[in-house]
C-alpha positions as CSV (number, residue, x, y, z in Angstrom):
1,M,-76.5,39.6,26.4
2,N,-74.3,39.7,23.3
3,F,-70.5,40.0,23.5
4,F,-68.8,42.2,20.9
5,W,-67.1,39.1,19.3
6,Q,-70.5,37.4,18.7
7,D,-71.7,40.3,16.7
8,E,-68.7,40.9,14.6
9,D,-68.1,39.8,11.0
10,P,-67.6,35.9,10.9
11,A,-64.9,36.4,8.3
12,A,-62.9,38.6,10.7
13,K,-63.4,36.2,13.5
14,K,-62.2,33.3,11.3
15,A,-59.1,35.3,10.3
16,R,-58.1,35.2,14.0
17,S,-59.0,31.5,14.4
18,Y,-56.9,28.5,13.7
19,S,-56.5,27.4,10.1
20,D,-58.0,24.1,9.0
21,I,-54.5,22.6,9.1
22,E,-54.0,23.8,12.6
23,R,-57.3,22.2,13.6
24,E,-56.3,18.9,12.1
25,L,-53.0,19.1,14.0
26,M,-54.9,19.8,17.2
27,A,-57.0,16.7,16.6
28,D,-53.7,14.8,15.9
29,S,-52.4,16.0,19.2
30,G,-55.6,15.1,21.0
31,L,-55.9,18.7,22.3
32,M,-58.4,21.3,21.6
33,A,-58.8,25.0,22.1
34,H,-61.8,27.3,22.1
35,W,-62.7,30.9,21.6
36,S,-63.2,32.7,24.9
37,K,-65.4,35.6,25.8
38,T,-62.3,37.7,26.1
39,D,-61.6,37.4,22.4
40,K,-58.6,35.0,22.9
41,W,-57.9,31.4,22.3
42,V,-57.9,29.3,25.5
43,D,-55.9,26.1,25.7
44,E,-57.7,23.2,27.4
45,A,-54.5,21.5,28.5
46,A,-51.1,22.4,29.7
47,G,-48.3,22.1,27.2
48,Y,-50.6,22.9,24.3
49,D,-48.0,24.7,22.2
50,E,-45.5,21.9,22.6
51,A,-48.1,19.3,21.8
52,L,-49.1,21.2,18.6
53,A,-45.5,21.5,17.6
54,D,-45.0,17.8,18.2
55,A,-48.0,17.0,16.0
56,E,-46.7,19.3,13.3
57,E,-43.3,17.7,13.4
58,Q,-44.8,14.2,13.3
59,R,-46.9,15.1,10.2
60,R,-43.7,16.4,8.6
61,R,-41.9,13.2,9.3
62,D,-44.8,10.9,8.4
63,Y,-46.0,12.6,5.2
64,G,-43.2,15.0,4.2
65,G,-44.9,18.2,5.1
66,V,-47.7,20.0,6.9
67,F,-50.7,20.3,4.7
68,Q,-54.4,19.8,5.1
69,M,-55.5,16.2,4.8
70,H,-59.2,16.8,5.1
71,G,-59.4,13.8,7.5
72,E,-58.4,11.5,4.7
73,E,-55.0,10.1,5.8
74,D,-55.6,7.0,3.8
75,L,-55.3,9.0,0.6
76,F,-51.7,9.9,1.5
77,T,-48.6,7.7,1.5
78,K,-46.9,7.5,4.9
79,I,-43.1,7.6,5.0
80,T,-41.9,4.8,7.2
81,E,-38.7,4.6,9.2
82,G,-37.5,2.0,6.8
83,M,-37.9,4.4,3.9
84,Y,-35.9,7.0,5.7
85,K,-33.2,4.4,6.4
86,A,-33.1,3.4,2.8
87,G,-32.1,6.9,1.9
88,E,-29.0,6.9,4.2
89,K,-25.6,5.6,3.2
90,E,-25.0,4.1,6.6
91,T,-27.7,1.6,6.0
92,Y,-25.6,0.0,3.2
93,Q,-22.3,0.2,5.2
94,P,-22.3,-3.4,6.4
95,F,-22.9,-4.6,2.8
96,F,-20.0,-2.4,1.6
97,E,-17.7,-3.7,4.4
98,T,-18.4,-7.3,3.4
99,K,-17.7,-6.6,-0.2
100,R,-14.6,-4.6,0.6
101,Q,-13.3,-7.4,2.8
102,T,-13.9,-9.9,0.0
103,A,-12.0,-7.7,-2.4
104,E,-9.2,-7.3,0.1
105,D,-9.0,-11.1,0.7
106,A,-8.9,-11.7,-3.1
107,T,-6.1,-9.1,-3.5
108,I,-4.0,-10.8,-0.7
109,N,-4.6,-14.2,-2.3
110,M,-3.4,-12.8,-5.7
111,M,-0.3,-11.4,-4.1
112,N,0.4,-14.7,-2.3
113,Q,-0.1,-16.6,-5.6
114,A,2.3,-14.2,-7.3
115,G,4.8,-15.0,-4.6
116,Y,4.9,-11.6,-2.9
117,T,6.5,-11.6,0.5
118,K,5.4,-9.4,3.4
119,G,7.9,-6.8,2.5
120,G,6.2,-6.3,-0.9
121,Q,9.0,-8.0,-2.9
122,A,8.0,-10.7,-5.4
123,R,9.9,-13.9,-5.7
124,G,10.7,-15.1,-9.1
125,F,10.8,-11.7,-10.8
126,T,14.3,-10.8,-12.2
127,D,13.2,-7.3,-13.2
128,S,12.0,-5.1,-10.3
129,S,10.0,-3.0,-12.8
130,A,8.0,-6.1,-13.8
131,S,7.4,-6.8,-10.1
132,G,6.2,-3.3,-9.4
133,S,4.0,-3.2,-12.5
134,F,2.3,-6.5,-11.5
135,M,1.8,-5.1,-7.9
136,D,0.4,-1.9,-9.4
137,E,-2.1,-4.0,-11.4
138,I,-3.2,-5.9,-8.4
139,M,-3.7,-2.8,-6.3
140,S,-5.4,-1.0,-9.1
141,N,-7.9,-3.9,-9.4
142,Y,-8.5,-3.7,-5.7
143,G,-9.0,0.1,-5.8
144,T,-11.4,-0.2,-8.7
145,K,-13.6,-2.7,-6.9
146,V,-13.7,-0.6,-3.7
147,V,-14.7,2.5,-5.7
148,D,-17.4,0.5,-7.4
149,Y,-18.8,-0.7,-4.1
150,I,-18.8,2.9,-2.8
151,G,-20.7,3.9,-5.9
152,Q,-23.2,1.1,-5.4
153,M,-23.8,2.2,-1.8
154,E,-24.3,5.8,-2.9
155,Q,-26.7,4.8,-5.7
156,S,-28.8,2.7,-3.3
157,A,-29.0,5.6,-0.8
158,S,-29.8,8.1,-3.6
159,A,-32.6,5.8,-4.9
160,G,-34.1,5.7,-1.4
161,Q,-33.9,9.4,-1.1
162,R,-35.5,9.9,-4.5
163,R,-38.4,7.6,-3.4
164,I,-39.0,9.8,-0.3
165,E,-39.0,12.9,-2.5
166,E,-41.4,11.3,-4.9
167,I,-43.8,10.4,-2.0
168,I,-43.6,14.0,-0.7
169,R,-44.4,15.4,-4.1
170,N,-47.3,13.0,-4.5
171,N,-48.6,13.8,-1.0
172,Q,-48.5,17.5,-1.7
173,A,-50.2,17.1,-5.1
174,Q,-52.9,15.0,-3.3
175,A,-53.4,17.7,-0.7
176,Q,-53.7,20.3,-3.5
177,Y,-56.2,18.2,-5.3
178,L,-58.4,17.8,-2.2
179,K,-58.2,21.5,-1.7
180,E,-59.4,22.1,-5.2
181,L,-62.3,19.7,-4.7
182,E,-63.3,21.4,-1.5
183,R,-63.4,24.8,-3.3
184,G,-65.8,23.2,-5.8
């Protein structure tokens, strides 16, 4: 006894089936589905859609996209949690805070050496404009250092982000290359 779906064109049947990428994701999730006699996909486990979505999200996170790997995960660069953290400014915040504190301490020391009191008045200056000018120079020096540290923090985060983007491009190019090899 033949069912109508067994006699129909294999290409038409395949068009309704899961793609190669979806099959890889099913294997990643540990779940499988099969074609039933009622011409529908049957899930073999509860929560199938969620598990497939989780596998898809994990592949996006691990490799920067959902593409067919042809079972050759070793040919792709995995994006680690550390790589993601290297692309975030918050990763460099403790370093920045240490540098900022050092600059602040140096500024306070310069003010103390110049004889500034807590009220901001300098001892030993007869001209208040000279006192203000020196204070402006000290504060400008501090501001310049802080801006430089912020720039260093942003550059480090940008370099980390560029590395992730480079990995994603390379992984996608590798997937395309494998696809071309498969076509022959």
